[in-house]
C-alpha positions in Angstrom: 23.6 -18.9 81.1 20.3 -20.3 81.7 18.2 -18.9 84.6 16.7 -21.1 87.3 13.2 -22.2 87.1 10.5 -19.8 88.3 9.1 -22.3 90.8 12.5 -22.5 92.6 11.4 -21.4 96.1 13.2 -20.6 99.4 12.4 -23.9 100.9 13.8 -25.8 97.9 17.0 -23.7 98.1 17.8 -25.4 101.4 19.1 -28.2 99.1 22.3 -26.9 97.3 22.2 -29.8 94.8 18.6 -29.1 93.7 18.6 -29.3 89.8 22.1 -27.7 89.7 24.1 -30.2 87.8 26.0 -28.9 84.8 24.4 -29.6 81.3 27.4 -30.5 79.3 29.8 -33.4 80.2 33.4 -32.4 80.8 35.7 -31.2 83.6 33.0 -29.4 85.4 30.9 -32.6 85.5 33.7 -34.6 86.8 34.3 -32.1 89.5 30.7 -32.0 90.3 30.5 -35.8 90.6 33.4 -35.8 93.1 32.3 -32.7 95.2 28.5 -33.0 95.3 27.9 -36.7 94.9 28.6 -39.2 97.5 27.5 -42.4 95.8 30.8 -42.7 93.8 34.2 -43.9 95.1 35.9 -40.6 94.5 33.0 -38.7 95.9 32.9 -40.6 99.1 36.6 -40.3 99.5 36.4 -36.6 99.1 33.5 -36.2 101.5 35.4 -38.3 104.2 38.4 -36.1 103.8 36.2 -33.0 104.0 34.7 -34.2 107.4 38.2 -34.9 108.7 39.4 -31.5 107.8 36.3 -29.9 109.6 36.7 -32.0 112.7 40.5 -31.3 113.0 39.9 -27.7 112.2 37.4 -27.4 115.0 39.8 -29.2 117.4 42.6 -26.9 116.6 40.3 -23.8 117.2 39.3 -25.3 120.6 43.0 -25.9 121.5 44.0 -22.4 120.4 41.6 -20.9 123.0 43.7 -22.6 125.8 46.3 -20.0 126.9 49.2 -22.4 127.8 48.8 -24.3 124.5 48.5 -21.2 122.4 51.6 -19.7 123.8 53.5 -23.1 123.4 52.3 -24.1 119.9 51.2 -20.8 118.5 53.2 -21.1 115.2 51.9 -24.6 114.6 48.3 -23.4 115.0 48.9 -20.5 112.7 50.4 -22.9 110.0 47.4 -25.2 110.4 44.9 -22.3 110.0 46.6 -21.4 106.6 46.3 -24.9 105.5 42.6 -25.0 106.4 42.0 -21.7 104.8 43.5 -22.7 101.5 41.7 -26.1 101.4 38.3 -24.6 102.3 38.7 -21.7 99.9 39.6 -24.0 97.0 36.7 -26.3 97.8 34.1 -23.4 97.9 35.5 -22.0 94.6 35.2 -25.4 92.9 31.7 -25.8 94.1 30.8 -22.4 92.6 32.5 -23.1 89.3 31.3 -26.6 88.7 27.5 -26.1 89.4 25.0 -25.1 86.6 23.7 -21.9 88.4 26.4 -20.6 90.8 24.0 -18.0 92.3 21.5 -20.8 93.3 24.3 -22.5 95.1 25.7 -19.3 96.8 22.2 -18.5 98.2 21.3 -22.0 99.2 21.4 -23.2 102.7 24.7 -25.2 102.4 26.1 -22.4 100.2 25.7 -19.8 102.8 27.2 -22.0 105.5 30.1 -22.7 103.2 30.8 -19.1 102.6 30.3 -18.0 106.2 32.9 -20.6 107.3 35.8 -19.1 105.3 34.8 -15.3 105.7 36.1 -15.1 109.4 39.6 -16.4 108.3 39.9 -13.3 106.0 38.3 -11.0 108.4 40.7 -11.7 111.2 43.5 -10.0 109.3 41.5 -6.7 109.9 39.6 -7.6 113.1 41.6 -10.3 115.1 38.7 -10.9 117.5 36.7 -12.5 114.6 39.1 -15.6 114.7 36.9 -17.5 117.0 34.0 -17.2 114.5 35.6 -19.9 112.4 33.7 -22.3 114.7 30.9 -21.8 112.2 32.6 -24.5 110.2 31.0 -26.9 112.7 27.8 -26.4 110.9 29.3 -28.0 107.7 29.0 -31.2 109.6 25.4 -31.3 108.5 26.7 -32.8 105.3 27.2 -36.1 107.1 23.5 -36.8 106.6 24.1 -36.8 102.9 27.5 -38.3 103.0 26.5 -41.4 104.9 23.1 -41.6 103.2 21.1 -40.9 106.3 18.2 -39.6 104.1 15.6 -40.3 106.8 17.3 -37.9 109.3 17.9 -35.4 106.5 14.1 -35.5 105.6 13.1 -35.2 109.2 15.4 -32.2 109.7 14.0 -30.5 106.7 10.4 -31.2 107.9 11.3 -29.6 111.3 12.8 -26.6 109.5 9.8 -26.1 107.3 7.6 -26.3 110.3 9.6 -23.6 112.1 9.5 -21.4 109.1 5.7 -21.7 108.7 5.2 -21.0 112.4 7.6 -18.0 112.4 4.9 -15.4 112.0 2.7 -16.9 114.9 5.8 -17.1 117.1 6.9 -13.5 116.5 3.4 -12.2 117.4 3.7 -14.2 120.6 7.1 -12.9 121.4 5.8 -9.4 120.9 3.0 -10.0 123.3 5.6 -11.5 125.8 7.7 -8.3 125.4 4.7 -6.1 126.1 3.8 -8.2 129.2 7.4 -7.9 130.6 7.3 -4.2 130.2 4.0 -4.0 132.0 5.2 -6.5 134.8 8.5 -4.6 135.1 6.7 -1.3 135.7 4.4 -2.9 138.4 7.4 -4.3 140.2 9.2 -0.9 140.1 6.0 0.7 141.7 6.0 -2.0 144.3 9.7 -2.2 145.1 11.1 1.3 144.4 12.2 3.3 147.5 12.3 0.1 149.5 14.5 -2.1 147.4 17.6 -0.5 145.8 17.8 -3.4 143.4 14.7 -2.1 141.6 16.4 1.3 140.9 14.7 1.9 137.6 12.0 0.6 135.2 14.7 -0.9 132.7 16.2 -2.7 135.7 12.8 -4.0 136.7 12.0 -5.1 133.1 15.4 -7.0 133.2 14.2 -8.8 136.3 10.8 -9.5 134.8 12.5 -11.0 131.7 14.8 -13.3 133.8 11.8 -14.4 136.0 9.2 -14.9 133.3 11.6 -17.1 131.3 12.2 -19.2 134.6 16.0 -18.4 134.5 16.1 -16.8 137.8 19.8 -15.6 138.3 18.9 -14.3 141.7 20.9 -11.0 141.4 17.7 -9.1 141.7 15.0 -10.2 144.2 11.8 -8.6 145.7 11.8 -7.9 149.4 8.2 -6.4 149.8 5.3 -8.8 150.5 3.4 -7.4 147.5 6.4 -7.8 145.3 6.8 -11.4 146.4 3.2 -12.2 145.6 3.4 -10.6 142.2 6.7 -12.3 141.5 5.3 -15.7 142.4 2.5 -15.2 139.9 5.0 -14.2 137.3 7.0 -17.4 137.9 3.9 -19.5 137.4 2.9 -17.5 134.3 6.3 -18.3 133.0 5.7 -22.0 132.8 2.5 -21.4 131.0 4.2 -19.1 128.4 6.6 -21.7 127.6 4.0 -24.1 126.5 2.5 -21.7 123.8 5.4 -21.7 121.2 5.7 -25.5 121.8 2.1 -26.0 120.9 2.4 -23.7 117.8 5.4 -25.7 116.6 4.0 -29.0 117.3 0.8 -28.1 115.3 2.9 -27.1 112.4 4.9 -30.2 112.6 1.7 -32.4 112.6 0.5 -30.6 109.5 3.9 -31.2 107.8 3.5 -34.8 108.7 -0.1 -35.1 107.3 1.1 -33.6 104.0 3.4 -36.7 103.6 0.5 -39.2 104.0 -1.4 -40.5 100.8 -4.8 -39.0 100.1 -6.7 -41.7 101.8 -8.9 -41.4 104.9 -7.6 -43.2 107.9 -11.1 -43.9 109.3 -11.7 -47.5 109.9 -15.0 -49.2 108.9 -17.2 -49.5 112.1 -18.3 -53.0 111.0 -15.3 -54.7 109.4 -12.5 -52.4 110.5 -11.0 -52.0 107.0 -8.9 -48.8 106.3 -7.5 -47.0 103.4 -10.8 -45.4 102.1 -10.7 -42.4 99.8 -11.2 -39.2 101.6 -14.7 -38.6 100.1 -15.9 -42.2 100.7 -19.2 -42.6 102.4 -19.3 -46.4 102.5 -16.8 -49.1 103.2 -15.0 -50.4 100.1 -14.9 -53.9 101.8 -18.3 -54.6 103.1 -20.4 -51.7 102.0 -21.4 -50.5 105.4 -21.7 -46.7 105.9 -18.5 -45.1 107.4 -20.7 -42.5 109.1 -23.7 -44.3 110.5 -25.2 -41.4 112.3 -25.2 -39.3 109.1 -26.6 -42.2 107.1 -29.6 -42.5 109.4 -30.4 -38.7 108.8 -30.6 -39.2 105.0 -34.0 -40.7 104.1 -34.0 -43.2 101.2 -35.4 -42.0 98.0 -38.8 -43.6 97.1 -39.0 -45.8 94.0 -40.5 -44.5 90.9 -44.2 -45.3 90.9 -45.4 -47.8 88.6 -47.4 -46.3 85.6 -50.1 -49.0 85.9 -50.8 -47.7 89.5 -51.1 -44.0 88.3 -53.6 -45.0 85.6 
């Protein structure tokens, strides 16, 4: 079996269909056209059936959590669960069999979701409490973007995901700083409130209060009573709003960079004289009227003198 290309990256693996069509025509190709492609009649019918199965499975799972309905229709729910398990298991197996590189599909974004959606059904035989984890199948509804050809929505979602991945390091550093800050603030509140407020009985309890306060959640189960504690808590609440803006700015900057990458390699600067746009990134003069695009810079550059006439030299 041929190996995937070396330039196959994690970001590209988010698309399960990336260069994964079988080489030779035959039964694998026919199954691939039905399961992975939605531009054919059979493929669209299969995708619609798959979405209906996912939606009804989620509905059954929600109804099972209602005690009265579970007691009355328990056997019906169990039978439906087995039908869903058989259908989704066969579907995932067919996806693995028909693709060119099964490993690429298994470790792709959709492949991981597909596998995670059937694992809880088998785990519940050993751990019954994992039954509710079948709600993971709701993530399979992300395929509706491809099924109904909502390409623009799919591209926007990928662009957002790429921006989040590229911002992950900065966000993790920021969260580490926030963690240190909450430990420090929790220790200060313990010093101010201990002995006067039984709710701040330990530093971990005070750190819990600092996390709840700095994230602007404010459960109200723990509150300061001393004047100094109230002053510090007020400052922490205000600080919480400022902290929320930091990861938003990091992610917004990353998204803007992703957006600029999609633009053509032309400068968006308009000519100051005629207003024309679409110049090359290294252009110094307007392609329409010839005026300098950067007048201030043009003034600093002195014109080169003409070559002196040989007769004048003589």
